[in-house]
N, C-alpha and C positions, 0 to 999 in steps of 0.2 A: 824858237828852236830850242831855246834855253830848257823850256818845259817839258819837252817832248824827249828828250835824251834821259833824265833819271825815270820816267816810267818803260820807256824802251828797255834800258839797261836791267830794270827789275823783270820784265817779261822775260827778256832772254835768260835771265839767270833761271827764272821758275821753270822755262821751258827746257833747259838744258838738266835740270833735277830730275824732273818728269820724265825726261827722254833715255835717262839711265835704268838698264834694267835693276831690279832690287835682288840681292842675295836672298837666295833661298836659305832657310836655316839649314845646319848639317842634318843629315837624317840619321836617326838613331834607332836601329832594331834591336828589340830586346832579345839579350842572350838566352838561349834554351836553359832551361833550369837543369841544373848539375842531376846526373843519373843516380838514382836511390844507391845508396852503398850497399851491396851484398854480403851477408854475415852468414858465414858456413863454418862449421868447426874447421880446425887446422888439418890440413893436408885434404880437405875435400875440395879444392879448388882446383886440384889437379884432376885431369881426366881419370874416369873411374870404369870406362869400358872393359868389357873383357867378361872371361867365364868366371864364375863363382859357384861354391857349393855351400849348403848350410853347414855349420860347426857341429851343431848336435844330431843332424841326420842327413848325412851327405847323398842322398837320393835326391834331394831338392837341388835341382841346378839353376841357375840365374844366369841369363846372357845377357849382358847390360851394353847399351848404346849411350856414349855421352857425347853431346854437341857443344859442352861449355857451359851451357844453361840449363840443360835438362838432361836427367839421368834416366834412363826406362829400361827395365828389366823384364824380359819374357821369363817365366816361371815354368818349368817344365820337370817331370818327374824321371827317375832311373829305376829300372826295375832290377830284381834280384838276378838278371840274365845281364845286367849292365847297359841292356838297351834301353835307349833315353828317348821318352816321347818327343816328337815335333810340336812346337808352338803351334797353336792353332788359336782361332777366334774365341774359343772356350775356356785357353788357358789362362791362370791367373798373370796379372801384370801388376808390376810397379812403376809409378811415373812419379819423379820428384824434380822439382824446380830450384834453383839456387836464388834465394828471394833476400830481401832486407829483413825479412820475418824469419830466416833461416832455410834449411835445405827440406824443402818439406814437400809434401804431395799426397799421394793415396795410393793403396794398392785396392787392384780391382780385382773381383771373383764373382764366381757363381754360388749363390745360396739357394734354399729352396724352403718354401712356405711350409706352413703346417700341413698344406695340403700335399706337398710333394712337387710344387711348381716350381720350375728354374727361374730364379731372379737374379740380375745384376745387383752386385751390393760393393760397398766401398769401405775401406778402412782408412780413417787418416793414419799417416806415416810419415817420419822423418827420419833423417840421418843424423845421429849423435856422434858418431867418431868415423874418421878414417884413417889408417895406417897403409903401409905397403903391404901388409898383411891381406887385409881385406876392410870390411866396414861393418859399423853397427846400426841397424835399424831400430826404433821403437815405433810399434804399430799397435793398434787397438786390435784385441784379442775376439771380440765380438759385435755384431749388431743385430739389431731387432727389425723383421719386415712383418708386414700383416699377408693377408691371403692376394691380395691385389699387389703385389710385391712393391709397395711402399713403405719408406720408412717408418717404423712405427714411432708413436709419439713418445717423447723424452721419457726415459724410464731410470733406471739405474745407469750409473756412468760406468762406461766401459774402461776395462782395465786395460793399460797399455804394458807390453812386454817389449824387452829387447831379444832381438835376434840378431846374432853373428854371422856373417857370409866372409868365407874366407875365398882369396884369390885361387884359380885355377879347379882342375879336376882333383877330387879326392884323390887320396894314396890307394895304390892297388891294394886289395886285401881287406879294404874296408867295405862291409857287408851293408847296403841300404837295409834300412827297416822302416816299418810302418810309422805313420805320424808325421807332425811338422813340428 
């Protein structure tokens, strides 16, 4: 009996250790990566929705909607009678996103091929300045398209000009004129 006790004690010890459930390692879920930092000019983080007009040509009106990430403008034109065209699918539009690369996007319009075919065209556009009075856009002034409405192979670099949009309707007495 003396010899049975040590193996029995050892067996019971091993049995009790194997019967205990093992602790599961703590679960670690990877933290989602931080959102990229949005870089826009000062003042542009505020809501930019509303009515605007072009500083140099008040005949061009801009109606903006802003959801905090995207600013979209419908562009319309006022006539000498002060009647304003309603925006439609063929009206130019400007769509801008607040991104880590800036407040950038494009102006969408209709251009015409050499044969006179209407073609959708886009011009790179960015917001460069925002104030309470309005905002300043920088946009390409031209693009090249072929007869099939495709962007022509790279040619000369397009010039970018700044356009100032002022908040609100233009003052009464300002006469709309031609051109943008």
